[in-house]
KELOVEX-746483 format. One record per atom (N, C-alpha, C, O): residue number from 1; atom name; x, y, z. Coordinates in nm, 2 decimals. Each point is the difference from the previous one (the first is absolute). Layout:
N
+-----+------+--------+--------+--------+
|   n | atom |   east |  north |     up |
+-----+------+--------+--------+--------+
| NUM |   CA |      X |      Y |      Z |
...
+-----+------+--------+--------+--------+
// end
This chain:
90
+-----+------+--------+--------+--------+
|   n | atom |   east |  north |     up |
+-----+------+--------+--------+--------+
|   1 |    N |   4.36 |  14.31 |  -7.07 |
|   1 |   CA |   0.09 |  -0.05 |   0.15 |
|   1 |    C |  -0.03 |   0.11 |   0.10 |
|   1 |    O |   0.02 |   0.12 |  -0.02 |
|   2 |    N |  -0.04 |  -0.15 |   0.09 |
|   2 |   CA |  -0.03 |   0.11 |   0.10 |
|   2 |    C |   0.17 |   0.09 |   0.05 |
|   2 |    O |   0.10 |  -0.05 |  -0.02 |
|   3 |    N |  -0.11 |   0.17 |   0.07 |
|   3 |   CA |   0.09 |   0.02 |   0.09 |
|   3 |    C |   0.08 |  -0.08 |   0.10 |
|   3 |    O |   0.12 |  -0.01 |   0.00 |
|   4 |    N |  -0.21 |  -0.04 |   0.10 |
|   4 |   CA |   0.03 |  -0.07 |   0.06 |
|   4 |    C |   0.07 |  -0.12 |  -0.04 |
|   4 |    O |   0.11 |  -0.03 |   0.05 |
|   5 |    N |  -0.18 |  -0.04 |  -0.14 |
|   5 |   CA |   0.07 |  -0.11 |  -0.03 |
|   5 |    C |   0.15 |   0.02 |  -0.12 |
|   5 |    O |   0.09 |  -0.08 |  -0.03 |
|   6 |    N |  -0.11 |   0.22 |  -0.01 |
|   6 |   CA |   0.14 |   0.02 |  -0.03 |
|   6 |    C |   0.09 |   0.02 |   0.06 |
|   6 |    O |   0.10 |  -0.05 |  -0.04 |
|   7 |    N |  -0.09 |   0.11 |   0.18 |
|   7 |   CA |   0.05 |   0.04 |   0.12 |
|   7 |    C |   0.07 |  -0.14 |   0.01 |
|   7 |    O |   0.11 |  -0.03 |  -0.03 |
|   8 |    N |  -0.25 |  -0.08 |   0.11 |
|   8 |   CA |   0.05 |  -0.11 |   0.01 |
|   8 |    C |   0.15 |  -0.07 |  -0.05 |
|   8 |    O |   0.11 |  -0.02 |   0.05 |
|   9 |    N |  -0.16 |   0.00 |  -0.22 |
|   9 |   CA |   0.09 |  -0.04 |  -0.12 |
|   9 |    C |   0.19 |   0.06 |   0.04 |
|   9 |    O |   0.10 |  -0.06 |  -0.03 |
|  10 |    N |  -0.12 |   0.17 |   0.08 |
|  10 |   CA |   0.11 |   0.08 |  -0.01 |
|  10 |    C |   0.07 |  -0.02 |   0.11 |
|  10 |    O |   0.12 |   0.03 |   0.00 |
|  11 |    N |  -0.18 |  -0.10 |   0.11 |
|  11 |   CA |   0.06 |  -0.04 |   0.15 |
|  11 |    C |   0.04 |  -0.17 |  -0.10 |
|  11 |    O |   0.12 |  -0.04 |   0.00 |
|  12 |    N |  -0.20 |  -0.02 |  -0.06 |
|  12 |   CA |   0.07 |  -0.10 |  -0.01 |
|  12 |    C |   0.13 |  -0.03 |  -0.11 |
|  12 |    O |   0.09 |  -0.08 |   0.01 |
|  13 |    N |  -0.10 |   0.17 |  -0.08 |
|  13 |   CA |   0.11 |   0.00 |  -0.11 |
|  13 |    C |   0.10 |   0.11 |   0.07 |
|  13 |    O |   0.11 |  -0.04 |  -0.02 |
|  14 |    N |  -0.11 |   0.16 |   0.09 |
|  14 |   CA |   0.12 |   0.08 |   0.07 |
|  14 |    C |  -0.01 |  -0.08 |   0.21 |
|  14 |    O |   0.04 |   0.07 |   0.09 |
|  15 |    N |  -0.08 |  -0.16 |  -0.07 |
|  15 |   CA |  -0.04 |   0.06 |   0.15 |
|  15 |    C |  -0.05 |   0.08 |   0.04 |
|  15 |    O |  -0.05 |   0.09 |  -0.08 |
|  16 |    N |   0.04 |  -0.07 |   0.21 |
|  16 |   CA |  -0.12 |   0.09 |   0.07 |
|  16 |    C |   0.09 |   0.11 |   0.01 |
|  16 |    O |   0.12 |  -0.01 |  -0.01 |
|  17 |    N |  -0.18 |   0.12 |   0.03 |
|  17 |   CA |  -0.01 |   0.15 |   0.06 |
|  17 |    C |  -0.01 |   0.04 |   0.12 |
|  17 |    O |  -0.12 |   0.02 |   0.04 |
|  18 |    N |   0.21 |   0.01 |   0.04 |
|  18 |   CA |  -0.02 |   0.06 |   0.17 |
|  18 |    C |   0.12 |   0.05 |   0.01 |
|  18 |    O |   0.10 |   0.00 |  -0.07 |
|  19 |    N |  -0.13 |   0.06 |   0.19 |
|  19 |   CA |   0.05 |   0.12 |   0.04 |
|  19 |    C |   0.09 |  -0.08 |   0.11 |
|  19 |    O |  -0.07 |  -0.05 |   0.09 |
|  20 |    N |   0.17 |   0.04 |  -0.08 |
|  20 |   CA |   0.10 |  -0.08 |   0.05 |
|  20 |    C |   0.08 |   0.07 |   0.16 |
|  20 |    O |   0.04 |  -0.08 |   0.09 |
|  21 |    N |  -0.02 |   0.24 |  -0.08 |
|  21 |   CA |   0.04 |   0.08 |   0.09 |
|  21 |    C |  -0.03 |   0.12 |  -0.07 |
|  21 |    O |  -0.02 |   0.04 |  -0.12 |
|  22 |    N |   0.01 |   0.03 |   0.26 |
|  22 |   CA |   0.03 |   0.15 |  -0.05 |
|  22 |    C |   0.12 |   0.00 |   0.04 |
|  22 |    O |   0.06 |  -0.08 |   0.08 |
|  23 |    N |   0.00 |   0.20 |  -0.16 |
|  23 |   CA |   0.15 |   0.06 |   0.05 |
|  23 |    C |  -0.01 |   0.13 |   0.01 |
|  23 |    O |  -0.09 |   0.06 |  -0.06 |
|  24 |    N |   0.18 |   0.00 |   0.12 |
|  24 |   CA |   0.00 |   0.19 |   0.00 |
|  24 |    C |   0.12 |   0.01 |  -0.11 |
|  24 |    O |   0.07 |  -0.10 |  -0.03 |
|  25 |    N |  -0.03 |   0.23 |  -0.03 |
|  25 |   CA |   0.10 |   0.05 |  -0.08 |
|  25 |    C |   0.08 |   0.10 |   0.10 |
|  25 |    O |  -0.07 |   0.10 |   0.04 |
|  26 |    N |   0.16 |  -0.12 |  -0.01 |
|  26 |   CA |   0.03 |   0.13 |   0.09 |
|  26 |    C |   0.05 |   0.14 |  -0.08 |
|  26 |    O |  -0.06 |   0.03 |  -0.10 |
|  27 |    N |   0.16 |   0.03 |   0.14 |
|  27 |   CA |   0.00 |   0.15 |  -0.03 |
|  27 |    C |   0.11 |   0.02 |  -0.09 |
|  27 |    O |   0.03 |   0.10 |  -0.06 |
|  28 |    N |   0.04 |  -0.25 |   0.04 |
|  28 |   CA |   0.10 |   0.00 |  -0.14 |
|  28 |    C |  -0.05 |  -0.06 |  -0.13 |
|  28 |    O |   0.06 |  -0.01 |  -0.10 |
|  29 |    N |  -0.21 |  -0.03 |   0.12 |
|  29 |   CA |  -0.03 |  -0.09 |  -0.08 |
|  29 |    C |  -0.02 |  -0.16 |   0.05 |
|  29 |    O |  -0.09 |  -0.08 |  -0.03 |
|  30 |    N |   0.14 |   0.07 |   0.06 |
|  30 |   CA |   0.01 |  -0.17 |   0.01 |
|  30 |    C |  -0.09 |  -0.07 |   0.13 |
|  30 |    O |  -0.02 |   0.05 |   0.12 |
|  31 |    N |  -0.03 |  -0.20 |  -0.18 |
|  31 |   CA |  -0.07 |  -0.06 |   0.10 |
|  31 |    C |   0.07 |  -0.15 |   0.02 |
|  31 |    O |   0.08 |  -0.04 |  -0.09 |
|  32 |    N |  -0.10 |  -0.02 |   0.18 |
|  32 |   CA |   0.05 |  -0.15 |   0.03 |
|  32 |    C |  -0.12 |  -0.13 |  -0.01 |
|  32 |    O |  -0.09 |  -0.03 |   0.08 |
|  33 |    N |   0.12 |   0.00 |  -0.18 |
|  33 |   CA |  -0.06 |  -0.14 |  -0.03 |
|  33 |    C |  -0.02 |  -0.09 |   0.08 |
|  33 |    O |   0.09 |  -0.08 |   0.00 |
|  34 |    N |  -0.21 |   0.05 |   0.09 |
|  34 |   CA |   0.05 |  -0.09 |   0.09 |
|  34 |    C |   0.04 |  -0.15 |   0.00 |
|  34 |    O |  -0.04 |  -0.07 |  -0.09 |
|  35 |    N |   0.12 |   0.03 |   0.20 |
|  35 |   CA |   0.06 |  -0.14 |  -0.05 |
|  35 |    C |  -0.09 |  -0.07 |   0.00 |
|  35 |    O |  -0.02 |   0.05 |  -0.12 |
|  36 |    N |  -0.09 |  -0.13 |   0.13 |
|  36 |   CA |  -0.08 |  -0.09 |  -0.02 |
|  36 |    C |  -0.05 |  -0.02 |  -0.12 |
|  36 |    O |  -0.04 |  -0.11 |  -0.03 |
|  37 |    N |   0.03 |   0.26 |  -0.09 |
|  37 |   CA |  -0.02 |   0.02 |  -0.09 |
|  37 |    C |   0.10 |  -0.03 |  -0.09 |
|  37 |    O |  -0.02 |  -0.07 |  -0.10 |
|  38 |    N |   0.14 |   0.12 |   0.13 |
|  38 |   CA |   0.14 |  -0.02 |  -0.06 |
|  38 |    C |   0.02 |  -0.15 |   0.00 |
|  38 |    O |   0.05 |  -0.06 |  -0.10 |
|  39 |    N |  -0.10 |   0.02 |   0.18 |
|  39 |   CA |   0.04 |  -0.15 |  -0.01 |
|  39 |    C |  -0.05 |  -0.12 |  -0.03 |
|  39 |    O |   0.05 |  -0.11 |  -0.02 |
|  40 |    N |  -0.20 |   0.15 |   0.00 |
|  40 |   CA |  -0.12 |  -0.04 |  -0.08 |
|  40 |    C |   0.03 |  -0.03 |  -0.17 |
|  40 |    O |  -0.01 |  -0.10 |  -0.07 |
|  41 |    N |   0.07 |   0.29 |   0.02 |
|  41 |   CA |   0.00 |   0.03 |  -0.12 |
|  41 |    C |   0.18 |  -0.07 |  -0.06 |
|  41 |    O |   0.03 |   0.01 |  -0.12 |
|  42 |    N |   0.04 |  -0.06 |   0.22 |
|  42 |   CA |   0.13 |  -0.02 |  -0.02 |
|  42 |    C |   0.08 |   0.13 |   0.00 |
|  42 |    O |   0.10 |  -0.02 |  -0.06 |
|  43 |    N |  -0.12 |   0.10 |   0.09 |
|  43 |   CA |   0.06 |   0.14 |  -0.04 |
|  43 |    C |   0.14 |  -0.03 |   0.09 |
|  43 |    O |   0.00 |  -0.06 |   0.11 |
|  44 |    N |   0.15 |   0.11 |  -0.19 |
|  44 |   CA |   0.12 |  -0.01 |   0.07 |
|  44 |    C |   0.06 |   0.13 |   0.04 |
|  44 |    O |  -0.04 |   0.09 |  -0.07 |
|  45 |    N |   0.14 |  -0.04 |   0.20 |
|  45 |   CA |   0.05 |   0.09 |  -0.02 |
|  45 |    C |   0.04 |   0.08 |  -0.13 |
|  45 |    O |   0.09 |  -0.06 |  -0.06 |
|  46 |    N |  -0.12 |   0.16 |   0.02 |
|  46 |   CA |   0.06 |   0.08 |  -0.16 |
|  46 |    C |  -0.01 |  -0.05 |  -0.11 |
|  46 |    O |   0.07 |   0.03 |  -0.09 |
|  47 |    N |  -0.21 |  -0.14 |   0.09 |
|  47 |   CA |  -0.09 |  -0.03 |  -0.07 |
|  47 |    C |  -0.03 |   0.08 |  -0.06 |
|  47 |    O |  -0.03 |   0.09 |   0.08 |
|  48 |    N |   0.00 |  -0.04 |  -0.22 |
|  48 |   CA |  -0.06 |   0.11 |  -0.09 |
|  48 |    C |  -0.13 |  -0.03 |   0.00 |
|  48 |    O |  -0.03 |  -0.12 |   0.01 |
|  49 |    N |  -0.09 |   0.23 |  -0.03 |
|  49 |   CA |  -0.09 |   0.01 |   0.00 |
|  49 |    C |  -0.05 |   0.06 |  -0.09 |
|  49 |    O |   0.09 |   0.08 |  -0.04 |
|  50 |    N |  -0.23 |  -0.06 |  -0.06 |
|  50 |   CA |   0.01 |   0.07 |  -0.09 |
|  50 |    C |  -0.17 |   0.04 |   0.06 |
|  50 |    O |  -0.10 |  -0.08 |   0.02 |
|  51 |    N |   0.11 |   0.25 |  -0.01 |
|  51 |   CA |  -0.11 |   0.06 |   0.04 |
|  51 |    C |  -0.10 |   0.00 |  -0.12 |
|  51 |    O |   0.03 |   0.06 |  -0.09 |
|  52 |    N |  -0.14 |  -0.12 |   0.09 |
|  52 |   CA |  -0.11 |   0.05 |  -0.12 |
|  52 |    C |  -0.13 |   0.08 |   0.04 |
|  52 |    O |  -0.08 |  -0.04 |   0.09 |
|  53 |    N |   0.07 |   0.16 |  -0.17 |
|  53 |   CA |  -0.13 |   0.05 |   0.06 |
|  53 |    C |  -0.12 |  -0.01 |  -0.10 |
|  53 |    O |   0.02 |  -0.03 |  -0.11 |
|  54 |    N |  -0.13 |   0.05 |   0.14 |
|  54 |   CA |  -0.13 |   0.02 |  -0.04 |
|  54 |    C |  -0.08 |   0.11 |  -0.03 |
|  54 |    O |  -0.07 |   0.03 |   0.10 |
|  55 |    N |   0.06 |   0.03 |  -0.17 |
|  55 |   CA |  -0.07 |   0.13 |   0.04 |
|  55 |    C |  -0.15 |  -0.01 |  -0.04 |
|  55 |    O |  -0.02 |  -0.11 |  -0.05 |
|  56 |    N |  -0.09 |   0.17 |   0.05 |
|  56 |   CA |  -0.13 |   0.03 |   0.02 |
|  56 |    C |   0.03 |   0.14 |  -0.01 |
|  56 |    O |   0.08 |   0.06 |   0.07 |
|  57 |    N |  -0.16 |   0.01 |  -0.16 |
|  57 |   CA |  -0.02 |   0.17 |  -0.02 |
|  57 |    C |   0.07 |   0.09 |   0.04 |
|  57 |    O |  -0.03 |   0.10 |   0.07 |
|  58 |    N |   0.19 |  -0.16 |  -0.15 |
|  58 |   CA |   0.09 |   0.09 |   0.01 |
|  58 |    C |   0.11 |  -0.03 |   0.18 |
|  58 |    O |   0.12 |   0.02 |   0.01 |
|  59 |    N |  -0.22 |  -0.09 |   0.08 |
|  59 |   CA |   0.12 |  -0.02 |   0.09 |
|  59 |    C |   0.00 |  -0.18 |   0.04 |
|  59 |    O |  -0.07 |  -0.10 |  -0.01 |
|  60 |    N |   0.16 |   0.12 |   0.04 |
|  60 |   CA |   0.07 |  -0.15 |   0.07 |
|  60 |    C |  -0.09 |  -0.05 |   0.11 |
|  60 |    O |   0.00 |   0.07 |   0.10 |
|  61 |    N |  -0.05 |  -0.16 |  -0.10 |
|  61 |   CA |  -0.17 |  -0.09 |   0.09 |
|  61 |    C |   0.10 |  -0.17 |   0.03 |
|  61 |    O |  -0.04 |  -0.09 |   0.08 |
|  62 |    N |   0.13 |   0.08 |  -0.13 |
|  62 |   CA |   0.10 |  -0.15 |   0.05 |
|  62 |    C |   0.10 |   0.02 |  -0.05 |
|  62 |    O |   0.03 |   0.07 |  -0.10 |
|  63 |    N |   0.05 |  -0.14 |   0.20 |
|  63 |   CA |   0.17 |  -0.01 |   0.02 |
|  63 |    C |   0.00 |  -0.13 |   0.04 |
|  63 |    O |  -0.09 |  -0.05 |   0.07 |
|  64 |    N |   0.19 |   0.00 |  -0.14 |
|  64 |   CA |   0.02 |  -0.17 |  -0.03 |
|  64 |    C |   0.17 |  -0.03 |   0.00 |
|  64 |    O |   0.07 |   0.04 |  -0.09 |
|  65 |    N |  -0.03 |  -0.10 |   0.20 |
|  65 |   CA |   0.13 |  -0.06 |  -0.06 |
|  65 |    C |   0.00 |  -0.12 |  -0.01 |
|  65 |    O |  -0.08 |  -0.07 |   0.06 |
|  66 |    N |   0.21 |   0.03 |  -0.18 |
|  66 |   CA |   0.00 |  -0.12 |  -0.06 |
|  66 |    C |   0.14 |  -0.01 |   0.01 |
|  66 |    O |   0.07 |   0.10 |   0.00 |
|  67 |    N |  -0.01 |  -0.22 |   0.01 |
|  67 |   CA |   0.13 |  -0.05 |   0.00 |
|  67 |    C |   0.05 |   0.00 |  -0.18 |
|  67 |    O |  -0.05 |  -0.07 |  -0.09 |
|  68 |    N |   0.16 |   0.17 |   0.09 |
|  68 |   CA |   0.02 |   0.02 |  -0.14 |
|  68 |    C |   0.03 |  -0.11 |  -0.04 |
|  68 |    O |  -0.01 |   0.00 |  -0.12 |
|  69 |    N |   0.05 |  -0.12 |   0.15 |
|  69 |   CA |   0.01 |  -0.06 |  -0.08 |
|  69 |    C |  -0.11 |  -0.12 |  -0.05 |
|  69 |    O |   0.01 |  -0.10 |  -0.06 |
|  70 |    N |  -0.10 |   0.15 |   0.13 |
|  70 |   CA |  -0.12 |  -0.06 |  -0.06 |
|  70 |    C |  -0.15 |   0.10 |  -0.05 |
|  70 |    O |  -0.12 |  -0.02 |   0.03 |
|  71 |    N |   0.20 |   0.16 |  -0.12 |
|  71 |   CA |  -0.08 |   0.02 |   0.01 |
|  71 |    C |  -0.08 |   0.05 |  -0.13 |
|  71 |    O |  -0.10 |   0.07 |  -0.01 |
|  72 |    N |   0.14 |  -0.13 |  -0.06 |
|  72 |   CA |  -0.06 |  -0.01 |  -0.15 |
|  72 |    C |  -0.14 |  -0.10 |   0.00 |
|  72 |    O |  -0.11 |   0.02 |  -0.04 |
|  73 |    N |   0.16 |  -0.11 |   0.11 |
|  73 |   CA |  -0.09 |  -0.13 |   0.04 |
|  73 |    C |  -0.14 |   0.03 |   0.05 |
|  73 |    O |  -0.12 |  -0.04 |  -0.02 |
|  74 |    N |   0.20 |   0.14 |   0.13 |
|  74 |   CA |  -0.17 |   0.03 |   0.14 |
|  74 |    C |  -0.07 |   0.07 |  -0.08 |
|  74 |    O |  -0.12 |  -0.01 |  -0.01 |
|  75 |    N |   0.18 |   0.10 |  -0.07 |
|  75 |   CA |  -0.07 |   0.14 |  -0.05 |
|  75 |    C |  -0.09 |  -0.04 |  -0.11 |
|  75 |    O |  -0.11 |   0.04 |  -0.02 |
|  76 |    N |   0.18 |  -0.12 |  -0.07 |
|  76 |   CA |  -0.10 |  -0.08 |  -0.06 |
|  76 |    C |  -0.12 |  -0.10 |   0.03 |
|  76 |    O |  -0.09 |  -0.03 |  -0.08 |
|  77 |    N |   0.11 |  -0.03 |   0.21 |
|  77 |   CA |  -0.09 |  -0.09 |   0.03 |
|  77 |    C |  -0.13 |   0.07 |   0.09 |
|  77 |    O |  -0.12 |  -0.01 |   0.00 |
|  78 |    N |   0.22 |   0.10 |   0.09 |
|  78 |   CA |  -0.08 |   0.06 |   0.08 |
|  78 |    C |  -0.06 |   0.11 |   0.00 |
|  78 |    O |  -0.11 |   0.00 |   0.05 |
|  79 |    N |   0.15 |   0.10 |  -0.10 |
|  79 |   CA |  -0.01 |   0.12 |  -0.04 |
|  79 |    C |  -0.14 |   0.04 |  -0.14 |
|  79 |    O |  -0.09 |   0.08 |   0.01 |
|  80 |    N |   0.14 |  -0.17 |  -0.13 |
|  80 |   CA |  -0.06 |  -0.02 |  -0.10 |
|  80 |    C |  -0.17 |   0.02 |   0.05 |
|  80 |    O |  -0.05 |   0.11 |  -0.02 |
|  81 |    N |  -0.03 |  -0.21 |   0.07 |
|  81 |   CA |  -0.10 |  -0.03 |   0.04 |
|  81 |    C |  -0.06 |   0.13 |   0.09 |
|  81 |    O |  -0.12 |   0.04 |   0.00 |
|  82 |    N |   0.26 |   0.02 |   0.10 |
|  82 |   CA |  -0.06 |   0.12 |   0.08 |
|  82 |    C |  -0.03 |   0.05 |  -0.05 |
|  82 |    O |  -0.13 |   0.01 |  -0.02 |
|  83 |    N |   0.26 |   0.10 |  -0.07 |
|  83 |   CA |  -0.03 |   0.11 |  -0.09 |
|  83 |    C |  -0.12 |   0.00 |  -0.09 |
|  83 |    O |  -0.06 |   0.10 |  -0.03 |
|  84 |    N |   0.03 |  -0.25 |  -0.03 |
|  84 |   CA |  -0.11 |   0.00 |  -0.08 |
|  84 |    C |  -0.11 |   0.06 |   0.05 |
|  84 |    O |  -0.06 |   0.09 |  -0.06 |
|  85 |    N |   0.03 |  -0.12 |   0.19 |
|  85 |   CA |  -0.13 |   0.05 |   0.09 |
|  85 |    C |   0.04 |   0.12 |   0.01 |
|  85 |    O |  -0.11 |   0.04 |  -0.03 |
|  86 |    N |   0.18 |   0.06 |   0.04 |
|  86 |   CA |   0.01 |   0.08 |   0.02 |
|  86 |    C |  -0.06 |   0.13 |  -0.08 |
|  86 |    O |  -0.07 |   0.10 |   0.03 |
|  87 |    N |   0.15 |  -0.19 |  -0.23 |
|  87 |   CA |  -0.02 |   0.09 |  -0.06 |
|  87 |    C |  -0.14 |   0.00 |  -0.04 |
|  87 |    O |  -0.05 |   0.09 |  -0.08 |
|  88 |    N |  -0.03 |  -0.20 |   0.14 |
|  88 |   CA |  -0.11 |  -0.02 |  -0.03 |
|  88 |    C |  -0.09 |   0.11 |   0.07 |
|  88 |    O |  -0.11 |   0.04 |  -0.05 |
|  89 |    N |   0.14 |  -0.01 |   0.14 |
|  89 |   CA |  -0.07 |   0.08 |   0.12 |
|  89 |    C |   0.01 |   0.14 |  -0.03 |
|  89 |    O |  -0.07 |   0.08 |   0.07 |
|  90 |    N |   0.17 |  -0.02 |  -0.18 |
|  90 |   CA |   0.01 |   0.13 |   0.03 |
|  90 |    C |  -0.10 |   0.06 |  -0.14 |
|  90 |    O |  -0.02 |   0.13 |  -0.01 |
+-----+------+--------+--------+--------+
// end
C-alpha cells in the first residue's frame, strides 16, 4: 500500500487533519481557542483538555488538545496510526 493510500485510510478512520486556526501565545503562556472551534468541538467553559505531544528527534513537533473525558478513545484511534507512521520514518 502506498503512503498516499495509507494517509487516505487514516483519514477515513480518524477524520481529516487540517489547520483550524492560528493562535498566539501571550506573555503568560496563554492562548485563546477561537469561538467557532470551541463550538464545533463542543468545548465548554472550564472543561478540562488533555495536552498531548508527539516528539521527533527529541523535539516536540505536534501539540494536540483532546477533551479529557474522550482521551483514551481518541488516543487509541487517532494517534495509533499517526505515531506508527512517525516511528517508521525515523
